[in-house]
KEGUTI-763447 format. One record per residue: x, y, z of N, C-alpha, C in turn. Coordinates in steps of 0.2 Angstrom, whole numbers, plus 5000, padded with zeros to 4 digits. Example, Ala and Ser with C-alpha at 12.3 -4.5 7.8 and 13.67 -1.06 7.14 Angstrom:
BEGIN
506649725039506249785039506649845039506449895035506849955036506450005039
***
This chain:
BEGIN
500449945000500050005000500450065000500350114996500650174996500150224999500350265004499850305008500050375008499650425008499850495008499850515016499450485020499350505027499050455031498850465037498450415041497750405039497450435034496850425032496750415024497250425020497250415013497750365010497450315007497850275003497850294996498450294993498550314986498350264981498750204983498650144978498850084983498450024982498649964985498549904981498749854983498649784979498749734984498349674982498349614986498849574984499349544988499849504986499749434989500049384987500049314990500449324997500249285002500549285008501249265008501449225003502149195003502549244999502349304997502749344993503049404997503649424995503949474999503649544997503649585002503349655001503749694996504349694995504749734991504549734984504549674980504349674973503649704972503249684977502549714976502549794977502949814982502949884983503249924977503749894973504049924967503549924962503149874961502649874956502149924957501949944963501449994965501750064963502450074965502750134963502850144956502950094952503050104945502350124942501750094945501150104943500950184944501250204950501050274952501450324947502050304945502350354940502750404943503050444939503450504942503050554946503350574951503150624956503450684956503250744959503650804959504350794962504750824959505450824961505650844968505950804972506150814979505650794984505150764982504550734987504850674991504850684998505150625001504650565001504950505001504550445001504750405007504350405012504450375019504350295018504850255019504750185018505050145024504750085025504950035030505550005028505949975033506549945032506549885027505949855026505849805021505949825014505949895013505949925007506649955006507149945010507749975009508249945005508049905001508549864996508749914990509249904987509549944982509049954976508649904974508249914968507649964970507349954976506849994978507050074979507650074982507950144983508050174976508350144972508550164965507850184961507350144962506750164958506450224961506450234968506150294971506550354968507250354968507650404965507450414958507350364954507250374947506550404946506050394950505450434950505450504953506050524955506150594957505950604964505950554968505750564975506450554979506450574985506950554990506750504995507150444995506950394999507250405006506750405011506850415018506750345021507350305022507250245025507950225028507950205034508650185037508950125034509650125034509950065032509950005037509849945035509949895039510649895043510649865049511249865053511849835050511649785045512249745042512449775035512249835034512449865027513149885028513549865022514249885022514349965021513949985017513950055015513350095017513250115024512550145026512550215023511950245022511850305020511550345025511550415024511150465029510450465027510050485032509350495030509050545036508450575034508150625039507850585044508150585050507850545056507150575058507150645058506550675060505950665056506050665049505550645044505350575045505850535046505650455046505150445052505150485057504750475063504050485061503850515055503150525053502950465049503350415049503150355045502550315049502450335055501950305059501250325057501250375053500550395050500250335045500750305042500550255037500350195042500650185047500550125051499850135055499650205056499050215059498450195054498550205047498150185042497950115042498550075043498450005044498049985050498150015055497750005062497050025060496850075057496150095055495850035051496250015046495949955042495849895047496249875051496149825055495649825060495449885061494849905066494249875063494149855057493649825054493749745054493249705058493349635059493449595052493049615047493149575041493749585038494149635039494849645036495349605040495349615047495949585051495849505051495149475050495149405051495049375044494949415039494949395032494349345031493749365032493149315031493049295024493149345019493049335012493549285009493249235005493649185002493949214996493549254992493749274986494149344986494649354983495049414983494649474981494249464976493849514973493449544979493149504982492649524988493049564993493649534995494049565000494349634998494549644991494749704989494149754989493549734987493049774987492849804994492949754999492849785006493349835008494049815006494549865008494349935005494149934999493949994995493450034999492949995002492350025006492650055012493050015015493350045022493750105021494150105015494550165014494150225013493550215009493050275008492750295015492550245019492250265025492750305029493450285030493950315033494050385031494050395024494150455021493550505023492950485024492350525025492350545032492750515037492650525044492950595046
***
Protein backbone atom coordinates (compact mmCIF):
# COMPACT_ATOMS: atom_id res chain seq x y z
CA UNK A 1 0.00 0.00 0.00
CA UNK A 2 1.18 3.49 -0.83
CA UNK A 3 -0.44 5.97 1.53
CA UNK A 4 -0.45 9.76 1.67
CA UNK A 5 -1.31 10.02 5.37
CA UNK A 6 -3.14 8.27 8.21
CA UNK A 7 -6.46 8.35 6.32
CA UNK A 8 -5.62 8.28 2.63
CA UNK A 9 -4.38 5.31 0.61
CA UNK A 10 -3.06 6.29 -2.80
CA UNK A 11 -2.79 2.81 -4.30
CA UNK A 12 -2.80 -0.73 -2.96
CA UNK A 13 -2.72 -4.31 -4.18
CA UNK A 14 -3.38 -7.73 -2.73
CA UNK A 15 -0.42 -10.10 -2.84
CA UNK A 16 0.02 -13.77 -1.94
CA UNK A 17 0.91 -14.47 1.66
CA UNK A 18 4.19 -16.11 0.69
CA UNK A 19 5.39 -13.15 -1.44
CA UNK A 20 7.90 -10.59 -0.18
CA UNK A 21 6.64 -7.02 0.15
CA UNK A 22 9.45 -5.30 -1.78
CA UNK A 23 8.65 -6.55 -5.32
CA UNK A 24 4.96 -5.79 -4.78
CA UNK A 25 5.85 -2.32 -3.49
CA UNK A 26 8.04 -1.66 -6.52
CA UNK A 27 5.22 -2.59 -8.88
CA UNK A 28 2.88 -0.20 -7.02
CA UNK A 29 5.45 2.58 -7.30
CA UNK A 30 5.91 1.91 -11.02
CA UNK A 31 2.13 2.09 -11.50
CA UNK A 32 2.08 5.35 -9.58
CA UNK A 33 4.58 6.91 -11.98
CA UNK A 34 6.80 9.98 -11.62
CA UNK A 35 6.10 12.38 -8.79
CA UNK A 36 7.13 16.01 -8.16
CA UNK A 37 10.89 16.38 -7.81
CA UNK A 38 12.20 16.20 -4.24
CA UNK A 39 9.08 14.66 -2.66
CA UNK A 40 10.12 12.44 0.30
CA UNK A 41 9.03 8.78 0.23
CA UNK A 42 8.88 7.32 3.73
CA UNK A 43 9.49 3.58 3.60
CA UNK A 44 9.73 0.67 6.00
CA UNK A 45 13.03 -1.20 6.38
CA UNK A 46 11.55 -4.02 4.29
CA UNK A 47 11.88 -1.67 1.31
CA UNK A 48 15.47 -0.55 1.89
CA UNK A 49 16.92 -2.72 -0.87
CA UNK A 50 19.00 -1.21 -3.66
CA UNK A 51 16.35 -1.86 -6.33
CA UNK A 52 13.58 -0.13 -4.41
CA UNK A 53 15.71 2.84 -3.41
CA UNK A 54 16.91 3.28 -7.00
CA UNK A 55 13.34 3.13 -8.31
CA UNK A 56 12.29 5.84 -5.86
CA UNK A 57 15.21 8.00 -6.99
CA UNK A 58 14.34 7.37 -10.66
CA UNK A 59 10.76 8.51 -9.98
CA UNK A 60 12.12 11.82 -8.65
CA UNK A 61 11.47 11.18 -4.96
CA UNK A 62 13.86 11.08 -2.01
CA UNK A 63 13.89 7.71 -0.18
CA UNK A 64 13.65 8.13 3.58
CA UNK A 65 14.50 4.72 4.99
CA UNK A 66 17.17 3.68 7.49
CA UNK A 67 19.75 1.17 6.31
CA UNK A 68 19.75 -2.26 7.90
CA UNK A 69 22.39 -2.72 10.54
CA UNK A 70 24.38 -5.20 8.44
CA UNK A 71 24.83 -2.80 5.47
CA UNK A 72 28.46 -2.38 4.47
CA UNK A 73 27.87 1.09 3.03
CA UNK A 74 25.10 2.75 5.10
CA UNK A 75 23.56 6.05 3.97
CA UNK A 76 22.27 9.12 5.76
CA UNK A 77 18.54 9.74 6.05
CA UNK A 78 16.29 12.31 7.72
CA UNK A 79 15.56 10.79 11.14
CA UNK A 80 12.95 13.40 12.09
CA UNK A 81 11.03 12.87 8.86
CA UNK A 82 11.24 9.09 9.27
CA UNK A 83 9.37 9.40 12.57
CA UNK A 84 6.28 10.42 10.58
CA UNK A 85 6.14 6.93 9.06
CA UNK A 86 3.79 5.96 11.88
CA UNK A 87 1.01 7.78 10.02
CA UNK A 88 0.98 4.96 7.47
CA UNK A 89 0.94 2.43 10.30
CA UNK A 90 -2.10 4.24 11.71
CA UNK A 91 -3.89 3.66 8.41
CA UNK A 92 -3.23 -0.08 8.73
CA UNK A 93 -4.55 0.03 12.31
CA UNK A 94 -7.71 1.75 11.10
CA UNK A 95 -8.21 -0.94 8.47
CA UNK A 96 -7.72 -3.70 11.01
CA UNK A 97 -10.39 -2.07 13.17
CA UNK A 98 -12.89 -3.70 10.82
CA UNK A 99 -13.38 -7.32 11.77
CA UNK A 100 -13.88 -8.54 8.20
CA UNK A 101 -10.42 -7.29 7.25
CA UNK A 102 -8.30 -8.50 10.14
CA UNK A 103 -9.89 -11.96 10.15
CA UNK A 104 -10.26 -12.22 6.33
CA UNK A 105 -13.74 -13.74 6.23
CA UNK A 106 -14.00 -13.48 2.44
CA UNK A 107 -12.72 -16.41 0.44
CA UNK A 108 -12.55 -14.54 -2.87
CA UNK A 109 -9.91 -11.86 -3.45
CA UNK A 110 -12.40 -9.72 -5.39
CA UNK A 111 -14.78 -9.52 -2.43
CA UNK A 112 -11.92 -8.81 -0.01
CA UNK A 113 -10.60 -6.00 -2.25
CA UNK A 114 -14.10 -4.56 -2.54
CA UNK A 115 -14.42 -4.45 1.25
CA UNK A 116 -11.00 -2.78 1.59
CA UNK A 117 -12.15 -0.14 -0.90
CA UNK A 118 -15.33 0.32 1.11
CA UNK A 119 -13.40 0.73 4.37
CA UNK A 120 -11.00 3.24 2.79
CA UNK A 121 -13.98 5.31 1.61
CA UNK A 122 -15.54 5.16 5.09
CA UNK A 123 -12.25 6.25 6.68
CA UNK A 124 -11.83 9.09 4.20
CA UNK A 125 -15.32 10.41 5.00
CA UNK A 126 -14.78 10.42 8.79
